[in-house]
C-alpha positions as CSV (number, residue, x, y, z in Angstrom):
1,M,22.7,-13.6,31.0
2,T,25.9,-14.0,28.9
3,E,28.3,-11.2,27.9
4,S,27.1,-11.4,24.3
5,M,23.5,-10.9,25.5
6,K,24.5,-7.8,27.5
7,E,26.1,-6.3,24.4
8,N,22.8,-6.1,22.5
9,S,20.7,-4.6,25.3
10,S,21.0,-0.9,24.5
11,G,17.4,-0.6,23.1
12,C,14.4,-2.8,22.7
13,V,12.5,-4.8,20.2
14,L,8.8,-4.4,19.6
15,V,7.1,-7.5,18.0
16,T,3.5,-7.5,16.8
17,G,1.7,-10.9,16.6
18,A,4.1,-12.1,19.3
19,G,1.7,-14.6,20.9
20,S,2.3,-17.4,18.5
21,G,4.1,-18.6,15.4
22,I,6.8,-16.5,13.8
23,G,6.2,-13.5,16.1
24,A,6.7,-15.7,19.3
25,A,9.7,-17.4,17.9
26,T,11.3,-14.2,16.8
27,A,10.7,-12.6,20.2
28,A,12.3,-15.6,22.0
29,T,15.3,-15.6,19.5
30,L,16.0,-11.9,19.9
31,A,15.5,-11.9,23.7
32,A,18.1,-14.7,23.8
33,S,20.6,-12.4,22.2
34,G,20.1,-9.9,25.0
35,R,17.5,-7.5,23.6
36,P,14.5,-6.6,25.8
37,V,11.4,-7.4,23.9
38,A,7.9,-5.8,24.0
39,L,5.4,-8.5,23.0
40,T,2.1,-7.2,21.5
41,G,-0.9,-9.1,20.3
42,R,-4.7,-9.3,20.6
43,R,-4.8,-11.9,23.4
44,L,-3.0,-11.5,26.7
45,E,-2.8,-15.2,27.7
46,P,-0.5,-16.3,24.8
47,L,1.7,-13.2,25.3
48,N,2.1,-14.0,28.9
49,G,3.2,-17.6,28.0
50,V,5.8,-16.2,25.6
51,M,6.9,-13.7,28.3
52,A,7.2,-16.4,30.9
53,A,9.4,-18.6,28.6
54,I,11.7,-15.6,27.8
55,T,12.0,-14.7,31.5
56,E,12.7,-18.2,32.5
57,A,15.5,-18.3,30.0
58,G,17.1,-15.2,31.5
59,G,15.7,-12.6,29.1
60,H,13.6,-9.5,29.5
61,A,10.1,-9.2,28.1
62,L,6.9,-7.3,28.6
63,S,3.4,-8.3,27.5
64,I,1.3,-5.5,26.0
65,P,-2.2,-6.4,24.8
66,C,-2.7,-4.5,21.6
67,D,-4.8,-4.8,18.4
68,A,-2.5,-3.6,15.6
69,R,-5.7,-2.7,13.6
70,D,-6.3,0.1,16.1
71,Q,-3.9,3.0,15.5
72,S,-4.3,4.4,19.0
73,Q,-3.6,1.0,20.7
74,M,-0.5,0.6,18.6
75,Q,0.8,4.1,19.5
76,D,0.1,3.4,23.2
77,A,1.9,0.0,23.0
78,A,5.0,1.7,21.5
79,Q,5.0,4.3,24.1
80,H,4.7,1.7,26.9
81,A,7.6,-0.2,25.4
82,I,9.7,3.0,25.3
83,A,8.8,4.0,28.8
84,T,9.8,0.5,30.1
85,F,12.8,-0.5,28.0
86,G,14.0,2.7,26.3
87,P,14.1,3.4,22.5
88,V,12.6,0.9,20.1
89,D,15.6,-0.2,18.0
90,I,13.9,-2.9,16.1
91,L,10.3,-3.4,15.0
92,V,9.2,-6.9,13.8
93,A,5.7,-6.6,12.3
94,A,4.6,-10.2,12.4
95,A,0.9,-9.9,13.0
96,G,-1.2,-11.4,10.2
97,V,-4.3,-13.4,9.5
98,M,-5.1,-15.8,6.6
99,P,-8.8,-16.6,6.4
100,V,-8.6,-17.5,2.7
101,G,-11.5,-18.8,0.6
102,P,-13.1,-18.5,-2.9
103,M,-14.0,-15.0,-3.9
104,C,-17.6,-16.1,-4.8
105,S,-18.4,-17.5,-1.3
106,A,-16.0,-15.6,1.0
107,D,-17.2,-13.7,4.0
108,P,-16.4,-10.0,3.3
109,E,-15.6,-9.6,7.0
110,D,-12.7,-12.0,6.4
111,W,-11.5,-9.6,3.7
112,R,-11.8,-6.7,6.0
113,D,-9.9,-8.5,8.8
114,M,-7.0,-9.4,6.3
115,L,-6.9,-5.8,5.0
116,E,-6.9,-4.2,8.4
117,T,-4.5,-6.7,10.1
118,N,-2.1,-7.4,7.2
119,I,-1.9,-3.9,5.8
120,L,-3.2,-1.3,8.2
121,G,-1.7,-3.3,11.2
122,V,1.8,-3.0,9.5
123,L,1.3,0.7,8.8
124,H,0.2,1.4,12.3
125,A,3.2,-0.4,13.8
126,V,5.6,1.5,11.5
127,H,3.9,4.8,12.3
128,A,4.2,4.1,16.0
129,V,7.9,3.6,16.1
130,L,9.3,5.6,13.2
131,P,9.3,9.0,14.9
132,N,11.3,7.5,17.8
133,M,13.8,5.9,15.3
134,L,14.2,9.1,13.3
135,E,14.9,11.0,16.5
136,Q,17.6,8.6,17.6
137,G,18.8,8.3,14.0
138,T,19.0,4.5,14.0
139,G,16.6,1.5,13.9
140,H,15.6,-1.6,11.9
141,I,12.1,-2.2,10.6
142,V,11.3,-5.8,9.7
143,L,8.1,-6.6,7.9
144,L,6.7,-10.1,7.4
145,G,5.6,-10.6,3.8
146,S,5.1,-13.9,2.2
147,V,5.8,-15.8,-1.0
148,A,2.1,-15.2,-1.4
149,G,3.1,-11.6,-2.1
150,R,4.9,-12.8,-5.2
151,T,2.7,-15.7,-6.4
152,L,-1.1,-16.2,-6.5
153,F,-2.3,-19.3,-4.7
154,P,-5.8,-20.9,-5.1
155,D,-8.6,-19.3,-3.1
156,A,-6.1,-16.8,-1.6
157,T,-6.6,-13.7,-3.9
158,V,-7.2,-11.2,-1.1
159,Y,-4.5,-12.7,1.2
160,C,-2.0,-12.5,-1.7
161,A,-3.1,-8.9,-2.3
162,T,-2.4,-7.9,1.3
163,K,1.0,-9.6,1.3
164,S,1.9,-7.9,-2.1
165,A,1.0,-4.6,-0.4
166,V,3.4,-5.3,2.4
167,H,6.2,-5.9,-0.2
168,V,5.4,-2.5,-1.7
169,I,5.3,-0.8,1.7
170,A,8.7,-2.2,2.6
171,E,10.3,-1.1,-0.6
172,G,8.7,2.3,-0.5
173,L,9.7,2.9,3.1
174,R,13.2,1.8,2.4
175,G,13.5,4.2,-0.5
176,E,12.0,7.1,1.5
177,L,14.4,6.5,4.4
178,T,17.4,6.2,2.1
179,R,16.6,9.6,0.5
180,R,16.1,11.1,4.0
181,R,19.5,9.6,5.0
182,R,21.2,12.1,2.7
183,E,19.5,15.0,4.5
184,D,19.5,13.9,8.2
185,G,22.0,11.1,8.3
186,N,19.5,8.5,9.7
187,R,20.7,4.9,9.7
188,I,17.3,3.2,9.7
189,R,17.2,-0.1,7.7
190,V,14.1,-1.9,6.3
191,T,13.9,-5.6,5.7
192,L,11.1,-7.6,4.1
193,I,11.1,-11.3,5.1
194,A,9.0,-13.5,2.7
195,P,8.5,-17.0,4.1
196,G,7.0,-19.9,2.3
197,A,5.1,-22.7,4.1
198,V,5.6,-22.4,7.8
199,D,4.2,-24.6,10.6
200,T,2.1,-22.0,12.3
201,P,-1.5,-21.8,13.5
202,L,-2.5,-19.7,10.4
203,P,-3.8,-22.6,8.3
204,H,-6.1,-23.7,11.1
205,T,-7.8,-20.3,11.1
206,I,-9.1,-20.7,7.6
207,S,-12.9,-20.6,7.8
208,D,-13.8,-22.1,4.4
209,P,-13.8,-25.9,4.9
210,Q,-12.5,-26.8,1.4
211,S,-9.8,-24.1,1.5
212,R,-8.7,-25.3,4.9
213,A,-8.6,-28.9,3.9
214,A,-6.7,-28.1,0.7
215,T,-4.1,-25.9,2.5
216,T,-3.6,-28.5,5.2
217,A,-3.2,-31.3,2.6
218,W,-0.7,-29.2,0.7
219,Y,1.4,-28.6,3.9
220,E,1.2,-32.3,4.9
221,H,2.3,-33.6,1.4
222,M,5.3,-31.3,1.2
223,D,8.5,-33.0,2.2
224,G,9.1,-30.9,5.2
225,I,8.1,-27.3,5.9
226,L,9.7,-24.5,7.8
227,V,9.2,-24.0,11.6
228,P,8.9,-20.5,13.1
229,E,12.4,-20.7,14.5
230,D,13.8,-20.9,10.9
231,V,12.2,-17.6,10.1
232,A,13.3,-16.1,13.4
233,E,16.9,-17.0,12.8
234,T,16.7,-15.4,9.3
235,I,15.4,-12.2,10.9
236,K,18.2,-12.3,13.5
237,W,20.8,-12.7,10.7
238,A,19.3,-9.7,8.8
239,I,19.3,-7.3,11.7
240,E,22.8,-8.3,12.8
241,A,24.3,-7.6,9.4
242,P,27.0,-4.9,9.5
243,E,25.6,-1.4,9.6
244,H,26.6,-0.6,6.0
245,V,24.8,-3.7,4.7
246,S,21.0,-3.4,4.0
247,V,19.3,-6.7,3.6
248,N,16.3,-5.5,1.7
249,E,14.4,-8.7,1.0
250,V,14.8,-12.4,2.0
251,V,12.7,-15.2,0.6
252,V,12.9,-18.3,2.7
253,R,11.2,-21.4,1.6
254,P,11.2,-25.1,2.5
255,S,13.6,-26.9,0.3
256,A,10.7,-28.9,-1.2
257,M,8.6,-25.9,-2.1
258,I,8.5,-25.1,-5.8
259,R,7.0,-21.6,-5.7
């Protein structure tokens, strides 16, 4: 482990959705900078794969199976991370699902999964780490939104609604903590990252055949899309900004993406 890695190891990072995609890439990127990382997600096997890669590279990581939709599981995961690595300095709420489809033929269970994962999962993660951050007076909360939180896409009404909600949650939380800062001096920052098209497993989880085909074709015909590491580096840049700088929102799109 390099000297620069040691400098960043005073607290830990908790990442939801860490088994794949942006969550996995962010966990690896932040672990490479010397931060112990608690990996959470629904399935243990992918988490263990990410943990093994981080450990092999000289970092420190812990797999914690956890469904962010379940508040008690999220609380237990945060406490496990704190007991193992110390205070949670950084939360990256990257867990999300995208089973989009036309409103007229969609399965309401897909709506429920998006609402519970993309909104409640974020709230549960914030609720699990925020008391610890307020107690220590510092921290950084990073929420994964999407350009879909700003723009409606075909067959993605409910998904776009959930990501729009994450944008509102991030800004509301930032305002609340800023007001509290005048009273208790906390230095907790909140950042919303809104990626455009990223090469992750999400499009392959779309259950509606026509929506899946349309989304896949849209990705394939774009002249290059983001990879998860692009978003991970953006997150790293935001959290490593000077303490007096609050990076509130970052939209990161492929250069070829219009909206």
